[in-house]
VOLUMPA-778683 format. One record per atom (N, C-alpha, C, CB): residue number from 0; residue in one letter; atom name; x, y, z. Coordinates in nm, 3 decimals, padded with zeros to 5 digits. Glycine has a CB too. Layout:
# VOLUMPA-778683
seq  type  atom  xx  yy  zz
NUM  A  CA  X  Y  Z $
...
This chain:
# VOLUMPA-778683
seq  type  atom  xx  yy  zz
0  M  N  03.338  01.884  04.492 $
0  M  CA  03.480  01.818  04.581 $
0  M  C  03.616  01.876  04.571 $
0  M  CB  03.512  01.670  04.538 $
1  P  N  03.686  01.899  04.537 $
1  P  CA  03.830  01.924  04.479 $
1  P  C  03.889  01.770  04.468 $
1  P  CB  03.934  02.033  04.589 $
2  E  N  03.970  01.729  04.373 $
2  E  CA  03.997  01.641  04.335 $
2  E  C  04.183  01.655  04.265 $
2  E  CB  03.873  01.613  04.256 $
3  I  N  04.203  01.578  04.336 $
3  I  CA  04.387  01.542  04.216 $
3  I  C  04.479  01.418  04.216 $
3  I  CB  04.528  01.654  04.263 $
4  R  N  04.538  01.369  04.128 $
4  R  CA  04.538  01.265  04.087 $
4  R  C  04.697  01.233  04.100 $
4  R  CB  04.469  01.260  03.959 $
5  L  N  04.706  01.069  04.206 $
5  L  CA  04.812  01.044  04.198 $
5  L  C  04.897  00.957  04.130 $
5  L  CB  04.819  01.039  04.271 $
6  T  N  05.013  00.976  04.037 $
6  T  CA  05.028  00.869  03.949 $
6  T  C  05.130  00.762  04.040 $
6  T  CB  05.094  00.927  03.795 $
7  C  N  05.052  00.649  04.062 $
7  C  CA  05.167  00.487  04.139 $
7  C  C  05.259  00.438  04.004 $
7  C  CB  05.033  00.289  04.201 $
8  L  N  05.331  00.354  04.063 $
8  L  CA  05.410  00.269  03.958 $
8  L  C  05.368  00.244  03.843 $
8  L  CB  05.435  00.154  03.993 $
9  T  N  05.239  00.152  03.917 $
9  T  CA  05.141  00.015  03.830 $
9  T  C  05.074  00.048  03.911 $
9  T  CB  05.170  -00.162  03.809 $
10  P  N  04.966  -00.015  03.785 $
10  P  CA  04.810  -00.043  03.816 $
10  P  C  04.793  -00.091  03.951 $
10  P  CB  04.745  -00.152  03.719 $
11  H  N  04.884  -00.226  04.025 $
11  H  CA  04.879  -00.327  04.111 $
11  H  C  04.898  -00.208  04.235 $
11  H  CB  05.000  -00.462  04.084 $
12  A  N  05.037  -00.125  04.199 $
12  A  CA  05.068  -00.012  04.322 $
12  A  C  04.944  00.093  04.374 $
12  A  CB  05.195  00.095  04.263 $
13  A  N  04.882  00.116  04.284 $
13  A  CA  04.743  00.172  04.240 $
13  A  C  04.620  00.128  04.395 $
13  A  CB  04.691  00.070  04.055 $
14  E  N  04.620  -00.012  04.308 $
14  E  CA  04.481  -00.073  04.366 $
14  E  C  04.551  -00.111  04.535 $
14  E  CB  04.412  -00.247  04.252 $
15  A  N  04.699  -00.101  04.591 $
15  A  CA  04.735  -00.102  04.719 $
15  A  C  04.724  00.004  04.753 $
15  A  CB  04.841  -00.145  04.752 $
16  V  N  04.717  00.154  04.728 $
16  V  CA  04.696  00.250  04.783 $
16  V  C  04.574  00.261  04.800 $
16  V  CB  04.744  00.335  04.737 $
17  V  N  04.488  00.271  04.713 $
17  V  CA  04.319  00.245  04.728 $
17  V  C  04.248  00.142  04.859 $
17  V  CB  04.272  00.163  04.574 $
18  E  N  04.337  00.069  04.868 $
18  E  CA  04.261  -00.048  04.968 $
18  E  C  04.322  00.034  05.114 $
18  E  CB  04.332  -00.259  04.941 $
19  E  N  04.474  00.103  05.130 $
19  E  CA  04.478  00.124  05.215 $
19  E  C  04.399  00.277  05.233 $
19  E  CB  04.596  00.093  05.241 $
20  A  N  04.345  00.307  05.172 $
20  A  CA  04.342  00.496  05.210 $
20  A  C  04.188  00.505  05.224 $
20  A  CB  04.411  00.633  05.054 $
21  T  N  04.117  00.379  05.155 $
21  T  CA  03.915  00.362  05.179 $
21  T  C  03.918  00.435  05.248 $
21  T  CB  03.815  00.230  05.241 $
22  R  N  03.867  00.528  05.314 $
22  R  CA  03.786  00.512  05.481 $
22  R  C  03.586  00.505  05.431 $
22  R  CB  03.835  00.725  05.617 $
23  P  N  03.575  00.364  05.526 $
23  P  CA  03.386  00.309  05.464 $
23  P  C  03.335  00.447  05.522 $
23  P  CB  03.276  00.121  05.564 $
24  G  N  03.227  00.504  05.451 $
24  G  CA  03.168  00.553  05.511 $
24  G  C  03.180  00.691  05.493 $
24  G  CB  03.182  00.509  05.606 $
25  D  N  03.312  00.748  05.443 $
25  D  CA  03.386  00.909  05.492 $
25  D  C  03.329  00.974  05.290 $
25  D  CB  03.668  00.895  05.548 $
26  T  N  03.264  01.037  05.348 $
26  T  CA  03.231  01.093  05.212 $
26  T  C  03.272  01.187  05.152 $
26  T  CB  03.135  01.119  05.199 $
27  V  N  03.387  01.257  05.267 $
27  V  CA  03.483  01.333  05.270 $
27  V  C  03.598  01.381  05.203 $
27  V  CB  03.506  01.311  05.332 $
28  H  N  03.668  01.259  05.209 $
28  H  CA  03.808  01.238  05.173 $
28  H  C  03.801  01.109  05.171 $
28  H  CB  03.919  01.292  05.259 $
29  T  N  03.763  01.046  05.016 $
29  T  CA  03.808  00.961  04.895 $
29  T  C  03.905  00.953  04.798 $
29  T  CB  03.739  00.960  04.833 $
30  V  N  03.917  00.812  04.791 $
30  V  CA  04.021  00.760  04.698 $
30  V  C  03.992  00.679  04.559 $
30  V  CB  04.097  00.673  04.779 $
31  R  N  03.976  00.686  04.458 $
31  R  CA  03.957  00.578  04.315 $
31  R  C  04.040  00.564  04.261 $
31  R  CB  03.879  00.599  04.210 $
32  Q  N  04.073  00.448  04.231 $
32  Q  CA  04.143  00.428  04.096 $
32  Q  C  04.151  00.415  03.960 $
32  Q  CB  04.175  00.375  04.097 $
33  D  N  04.238  00.453  03.935 $
33  D  CA  04.243  00.466  03.773 $
33  D  C  04.314  00.440  03.687 $
33  D  CB  04.238  00.553  03.734 $
34  G  N  04.304  00.351  03.668 $
34  G  CA  04.423  00.219  03.582 $
34  G  C  04.579  00.261  03.680 $
34  G  CB  04.461  00.267  03.330 $
35  A  N  04.659  00.332  03.723 $
35  A  CA  04.813  00.348  03.775 $
35  A  C  04.784  00.483  03.850 $
35  A  CB  04.950  00.360  03.640 $
36  C  N  04.689  00.524  03.849 $
36  C  CA  04.664  00.651  03.908 $
36  C  C  04.514  00.608  04.045 $
36  C  CB  04.613  00.779  03.749 $
37  V  N  04.601  00.714  04.145 $
37  V  CA  04.469  00.715  04.255 $
37  V  C  04.384  00.883  04.229 $
37  V  CB  04.548  00.699  04.459 $
38  V  N  04.318  00.876  04.232 $
38  V  CA  04.258  00.989  04.204 $
38  V  C  04.180  01.025  04.377 $
38  V  CB  04.145  00.961  04.055 $
39  I  N  04.195  01.121  04.407 $
39  I  CA  04.199  01.194  04.568 $
39  I  C  04.093  01.287  04.617 $
39  I  CB  04.325  01.285  04.585 $
40  G  N  03.971  01.313  04.656 $
40  G  CA  03.856  01.341  04.680 $
40  G  C  03.900  01.399  04.803 $
40  G  CB  03.755  01.238  04.674 $
41  Y  N  03.907  01.594  04.851 $
41  Y  CA  03.941  01.607  05.004 $
41  Y  C  03.850  01.729  04.984 $
41  Y  CB  04.120  01.626  05.070 $
42  H  N  03.862  01.762  05.166 $
42  H  CA  03.826  01.876  05.136 $
42  H  C  03.911  01.974  05.242 $
42  H  CB  03.672  01.880  05.139 $
43  D  N  03.980  01.856  05.324 $
43  D  CA  04.115  01.866  05.412 $
43  D  C  04.174  01.898  05.368 $
43  D  CB  04.179  01.789  05.463 $
44  L  N  04.265  01.956  05.271 $
44  L  CA  04.410  02.003  05.284 $
44  L  C  04.534  01.869  05.278 $
44  L  CB  04.417  02.087  05.441 $
45  R  N  04.453  01.787  05.387 $
45  R  CA  04.601  01.731  05.455 $
45  R  C  04.563  01.591  05.411 $
45  R  CB  04.636  01.751  05.651 $
46  W  N  04.511  01.520  05.331 $
46  W  CA  04.400  01.401  05.286 $
46  W  C  04.509  01.394  05.150 $
46  W  CB  04.185  01.453  05.254 $
47  P  N  04.504  01.446  05.091 $
47  P  CA  04.583  01.396  04.982 $
47  P  C  04.782  01.404  04.989 $
47  P  CB  04.517  01.493  04.855 $
48  M  N  04.763  01.518  05.092 $
48  M  CA  04.932  01.497  05.106 $
48  M  C  04.955  01.385  05.149 $
48  M  CB  05.012  01.585  05.198 $
49  D  N  04.864  01.367  05.279 $
49  D  CA  04.913  01.183  05.369 $
49  D  C  04.891  01.078  05.266 $
49  D  CB  04.785  01.117  05.529 $
50  V  N  04.765  01.135  05.190 $
50  V  CA  04.787  00.991  05.067 $
50  V  C  04.919  00.964  05.019 $
50  V  CB  04.707  01.012  04.916 $
51  A  N  04.920  01.099  04.976 $
51  A  CA  05.084  01.092  04.897 $
51  A  C  05.167  01.050  04.983 $
51  A  CB  05.156  01.230  04.843 $
52  D  N  05.217  01.065  05.063 $
52  D  CA  05.331  01.068  05.155 $
52  D  C  05.336  00.946  05.240 $
52  D  CB  05.326  01.189  05.242 $
53  W  N  05.263  00.866  05.212 $
53  W  CA  05.237  00.696  05.252 $
53  W  C  05.235  00.650  05.137 $
53  W  CB  05.098  00.643  05.333 $
54  A  N  05.158  00.667  05.040 $
54  A  CA  05.240  00.605  04.863 $
54  A  C  05.371  00.629  04.828 $
54  A  CB  05.178  00.674  04.722 $
55  H  N  05.421  00.705  04.850 $
55  H  CA  05.604  00.759  04.855 $
55  H  C  05.639  00.590  04.959 $
55  H  CB  05.651  00.990  04.993 $
56  E  N  05.618  00.636  05.064 $
56  E  CA  05.710  00.580  05.203 $
56  E  C  05.692  00.451  05.122 $
56  E  CB  05.641  00.589  05.401 $
57  N  N  05.615  00.392  05.095 $
57  N  CA  05.546  00.252  05.078 $
57  N  C  05.591  00.186  04.941 $
57  N  CB  05.377  00.268  05.078 $
58  G  N  05.666  00.278  04.897 $
58  G  CA  05.724  00.248  04.723 $
58  G  C  05.631  00.209  04.675 $
58  G  CB  05.839  00.142  04.679 $
59  Y  N  05.485  00.285  04.618 $
59  Y  CA  05.379  00.296  04.564 $
59  Y  C  05.385  00.408  04.427 $
59  Y  CB  05.289  00.328  04.677 $
60  A  N  05.465  00.491  04.517 $
60  A  CA  05.399  00.660  04.421 $
60  A  C  05.653  00.655  04.422 $
60  A  CB  05.226  00.899  04.614 $
61  H  N  05.665  00.711  04.327 $
61  H  CA  05.759  00.800  04.298 $
61  H  C  05.796  00.897  04.371 $
61  H  CB  05.739  00.844  04.208 $
62  D  N  05.879  00.990  04.414 $
62  D  CA  05.896  01.087  04.523 $
62  D  C  05.841  01.205  04.391 $
62  D  CB  06.085  01.100  04.613 $
63  D  N  05.908  01.195  04.314 $
63  D  CA  05.819  01.371  04.195 $
63  D  C  05.663  01.369  04.261 $
63  D  CB  05.788  01.330  03.930 $
64  D  N  05.614  01.218  04.182 $
64  D  CA  05.469  01.237  04.153 $
64  D  C  05.415  01.267  04.281 $
64  D  CB  05.397  01.115  04.086 $
65  A  N  05.477  01.180  04.429 $
65  A  CA  05.436  01.256  04.530 $
65  A  C  05.376  01.368  04.567 $
65  A  CB  05.496  01.266  04.568 $
66  A  N  05.551  01.428  04.580 $
66  A  CA  05.545  01.554  04.566 $
66  A  C  05.427  01.723  04.477 $
66  A  CB  05.656  01.527  04.526 $
67  R  N  05.448  01.647  04.367 $
67  R  CA  05.330  01.678  04.325 $
67  R  C  05.206  01.719  04.339 $
67  R  CB  05.317  01.633  04.299 $
68  V  N  05.130  01.589  04.382 $
68  V  CA  05.049  01.593  04.467 $
68  V  C  05.060  01.717  04.590 $
68  V  CB  05.055  01.464  04.508 $
69  I  N  05.168  01.687  04.649 $
69  I  CA  05.170  01.761  04.788 $
69  I  C  05.210  01.895  04.749 $
69  I  CB  05.274  01.698  04.904 $
70  T  N  05.221  01.976  04.678 $
70  T  CA  05.260  02.105  04.651 $
70  T  C  05.180  02.128  04.520 $
70  T  CB  05.421  02.124  04.641 $
71  G  N  05.003  02.042  04.499 $
71  G  CA  04.949  02.092  04.375 $
71  G  C  04.760  02.118  04.458 $
71  G  CB  04.978  01.945  04.214 $
72  V  N  04.810  02.045  04.570 $
72  V  CA  04.638  02.073  04.644 $
72  V  C  04.656  02.211  04.692 $
72  V  CB  04.582  01.959  04.801 $
73  Q  N  04.497  02.285  04.640 $
73  Q  CA  04.482  02.409  04.653 $
73  Q  C  04.312  02.387  04.788 $
73  Q  CB  04.466  02.492  04.462 $
């Protein structure tokens, strides 16, 4: 499964993103925290884009960091 990292403002911000984006039982779209980063596992390209957009809109990640995820998914 491909993964991409979203840098958040703080470890607490990353924790909030993981808490919001966790889908119990979903093994295809995953999130986990690594310090101030959220590691997003995906099969559907929209998943990391949605997580990054939500994190930015809610003040947990800078727009540049969210944009890196949105433009970096393959």
